[in-house]
C-alpha positions as CSV (number, residue, x, y, z in Angstrom):
1,V,15.3,9.6,-16.4
2,F,12.3,9.7,-14.1
3,L,12.3,8.0,-10.7
4,N,9.2,7.6,-8.5
5,K,10.5,7.3,-5.0
6,D,8.6,7.7,-1.8
7,G,5.5,8.9,-3.7
8,E,7.5,11.8,-5.3
9,L,8.4,11.9,-9.0
10,K,12.0,13.1,-9.5
11,Q,13.8,13.8,-12.7
12,F,17.5,13.3,-13.3
13,S,19.6,14.2,-16.3
14,G,23.2,13.8,-17.3
15,V,25.6,13.6,-20.2
16,Y,26.6,10.3,-21.9
17,K,30.1,10.1,-23.2
18,P,30.7,7.1,-25.5
19,T,33.8,5.8,-23.6
20,S,32.2,2.4,-22.7
21,N,29.4,0.2,-24.0
22,S,27.3,0.3,-20.9
23,I,25.4,2.8,-18.8
24,T,24.3,2.4,-15.2
25,C,21.5,4.8,-14.4
26,F,20.7,3.7,-10.9
27,T,21.9,0.9,-8.6
28,F,19.2,-0.4,-6.2
29,K,19.8,-2.4,-3.1
30,R,17.1,-4.8,-2.1
31,G,16.2,-4.9,1.6
32,G,14.4,-8.2,1.7
33,P,13.3,-11.2,-0.3
34,G,9.9,-9.7,-1.2
35,I,10.9,-6.1,-1.7
36,T,10.1,-6.3,-5.4
37,Q,6.5,-7.3,-4.7
38,N,3.5,-5.0,-5.0
39,Y,1.3,-4.7,-1.9
40,L,-2.1,-3.3,-1.2
41,V,-3.2,-2.5,2.4
42,F,-6.9,-2.4,3.2
43,P,-8.3,-0.9,6.4
44,P,-10.5,-2.8,8.8
45,S,-13.9,-3.9,7.2
46,G,-15.9,-3.3,10.4
47,S,-17.2,-6.8,10.5
48,K,-15.8,-10.3,10.6
49,T,-14.7,-11.4,7.1
50,T,-12.4,-13.9,5.3
51,F,-9.7,-13.5,2.7
52,K,-12.1,-15.1,0.2
53,E,-14.7,-12.4,0.8
54,L,-12.1,-9.6,0.7
55,C,-10.7,-10.9,-2.6
56,T,-14.2,-10.9,-4.1
57,K,-15.0,-7.5,-2.8
58,H,-11.7,-5.9,-4.0
59,K,-11.4,-8.0,-7.2
60,I,-8.1,-9.5,-6.2
61,K,-7.1,-12.9,-7.5
62,W,-6.3,-15.3,-4.6
63,E,-3.0,-17.1,-4.6
64,V,-1.9,-19.2,-1.7
65,G,0.3,-16.9,0.5
66,C,-0.8,-13.6,-1.0
67,G,-2.9,-12.6,2.1
68,H,-1.4,-11.2,5.2
69,Y,-3.3,-10.1,8.4
70,A,-2.3,-7.6,11.0
71,V,-1.6,-9.2,14.4
72,A,-4.5,-8.3,16.5
73,R,-4.3,-10.9,19.3
74,T,-1.6,-13.1,20.8
75,E,-1.0,-16.1,18.5
76,K,1.6,-18.5,17.2
77,I,3.5,-17.3,14.2
78,H,4.7,-20.5,12.5
79,A,8.1,-20.9,11.0
80,G,8.2,-20.2,7.3
81,K,5.4,-17.6,7.4
82,D,6.3,-14.4,5.6
83,M,6.1,-11.1,7.6
84,V,5.8,-7.5,6.6
85,L,6.3,-4.8,9.2
86,H,4.7,-1.4,8.6
87,D,6.1,1.7,10.2
88,T,2.9,3.7,10.2
89,A,4.5,6.9,11.3
90,A,6.9,7.0,8.3
91,N,4.7,4.9,6.0
92,K,7.6,2.5,5.3
93,F,7.6,-1.3,5.1
94,I,10.1,-3.9,6.1
95,V,9.6,-7.1,4.1
96,G,10.7,-10.6,5.1
97,A,10.5,-12.6,8.3
98,D,14.2,-12.3,9.1
99,E,14.3,-8.5,8.6
100,C,11.1,-8.1,10.7
101,R,12.4,-10.3,13.5
102,K,15.7,-8.3,13.5
103,K,13.8,-4.9,13.6
104,L,11.5,-6.1,16.4
105,G,14.4,-7.6,18.4
106,W,13.0,-11.1,18.2
107,P,15.1,-14.3,17.9
108,A,16.6,-14.9,14.5
109,G,15.9,-18.1,12.6
110,S,12.8,-20.1,11.6
111,G,11.5,-21.0,15.1
112,E,7.8,-20.6,16.0
113,L,6.9,-17.4,17.9
114,K,4.1,-16.6,20.2
115,K,3.5,-12.9,19.9
116,G,0.7,-10.3,20.2
117,P,0.0,-6.6,19.8
118,K,1.9,-5.8,23.1
119,D,5.1,-7.2,21.5
120,I,4.9,-4.8,18.6
121,P,6.2,-1.2,19.2
122,E,3.8,1.8,18.9
123,N,3.5,3.1,15.4
124,Y,4.2,-0.3,13.9
125,R,1.8,-2.9,12.4
126,L,3.0,-6.5,11.8
127,Y,1.4,-8.4,8.9
128,V,1.7,-12.2,9.0
129,Q,1.2,-14.4,5.9
130,S,-1.8,-16.7,5.8
131,T,-2.2,-19.6,3.4
132,S,-5.9,-20.1,4.2
133,Y,-8.5,-18.7,1.9
134,N,-11.1,-19.1,4.6
135,R,-9.1,-17.5,7.5
136,V,-11.5,-15.5,9.7
137,I,-10.3,-11.9,10.0
138,P,-11.8,-9.8,12.9
139,G,-13.6,-6.6,11.8
140,D,-11.0,-4.4,13.4
141,T,-8.0,-5.9,11.5
142,H,-6.0,-4.4,8.6
143,V,-5.1,-6.8,5.8
144,L,-2.3,-6.7,3.2
145,F,-2.3,-8.5,-0.2
146,A,0.7,-9.2,-2.4
147,V,-0.6,-8.5,-5.9
148,D,0.6,-8.5,-9.5
149,P,1.5,-5.1,-11.1
150,E,-1.7,-4.9,-13.0
151,T,-3.9,-5.3,-9.9
152,Y,-1.7,-2.8,-8.0
153,A,-2.1,-0.2,-10.9
154,K,-5.9,-0.7,-11.0
155,H,-6.2,0.0,-7.3
156,K,-3.9,3.0,-7.3
157,K,-6.0,4.9,-9.9
158,T,-8.3,7.5,-8.5
159,T,-10.5,10.0,-10.3
160,T,-13.4,12.2,-9.5
161,I,-14.7,12.2,-13.1
162,P,-16.1,8.9,-14.3
163,S,-13.8,7.0,-16.7
164,G,-15.8,7.3,-20.0
165,A,-16.1,11.1,-19.5
166,G,-13.8,13.0,-21.9
167,S,-12.2,16.4,-21.7
168,S,-15.6,18.1,-22.2
169,A,-16.8,16.7,-18.9
170,K,-13.7,18.0,-17.2
171,A,-14.2,21.4,-18.8
172,K,-17.8,21.5,-17.7
173,A,-16.8,20.6,-14.2
174,K,-14.2,23.3,-14.2
175,G,-16.5,25.9,-15.8
176,G,-19.3,25.0,-13.3
177,A,-16.9,25.6,-10.4
178,K,-15.8,29.0,-11.8
179,A,-19.5,30.0,-12.4
180,K,-20.3,29.2,-8.7
181,A,-17.3,31.2,-7.5
182,K,-18.4,34.2,-9.6
183,A,-22.0,34.0,-8.4
184,G,-20.8,33.7,-4.8
185,A,-18.6,36.8,-5.2
186,A,-21.3,38.8,-6.9
187,G,-23.7,37.9,-4.0
188,K,-21.2,39.1,-1.4
189,A,-20.7,42.4,-3.3
190,K,-24.5,43.1,-3.4
191,A,-24.7,42.3,0.3
192,K,-22.0,44.9,1.1
193,G,-23.6,47.6,-1.1
């Protein structure tokens, strides 16, 4: 059994004894209502933008409620808005308005809040759900999108060799690096002699 936890792939093994008809490999405890969602966080764009523009730029399908903005100024956080709290030091997320309120020491329940960056501890970033496609996002603001598994997988892929290039391109790249290293070593040897 393989488990990808905290960015690290771990392998587990065991022995099955046919004493019952069921096997439990792992039991997971959910920590919030949105914990099974996939999220993508994008850094500040550098200029004023909207969720509509960001969805187009990053090829993300807009659905009402999928966009979250980082709190960058004092504002009213309306009851019923989802929240995601990012512990930037540990790179962990707390999902759900109730869980975020509890972690931040804010009143429980669904009442409206008036909060700003000064109300959020250092090394934390609070994302608040927006239902507006045209919400203006300041250029210095991080955004978070709740996305489907396919979109998440597409954005997690990274490569330095173009996707159409096969193993021959990889071999050429590797061979070229070795040739450069050899040439560099030979040049150093001549300089010493």
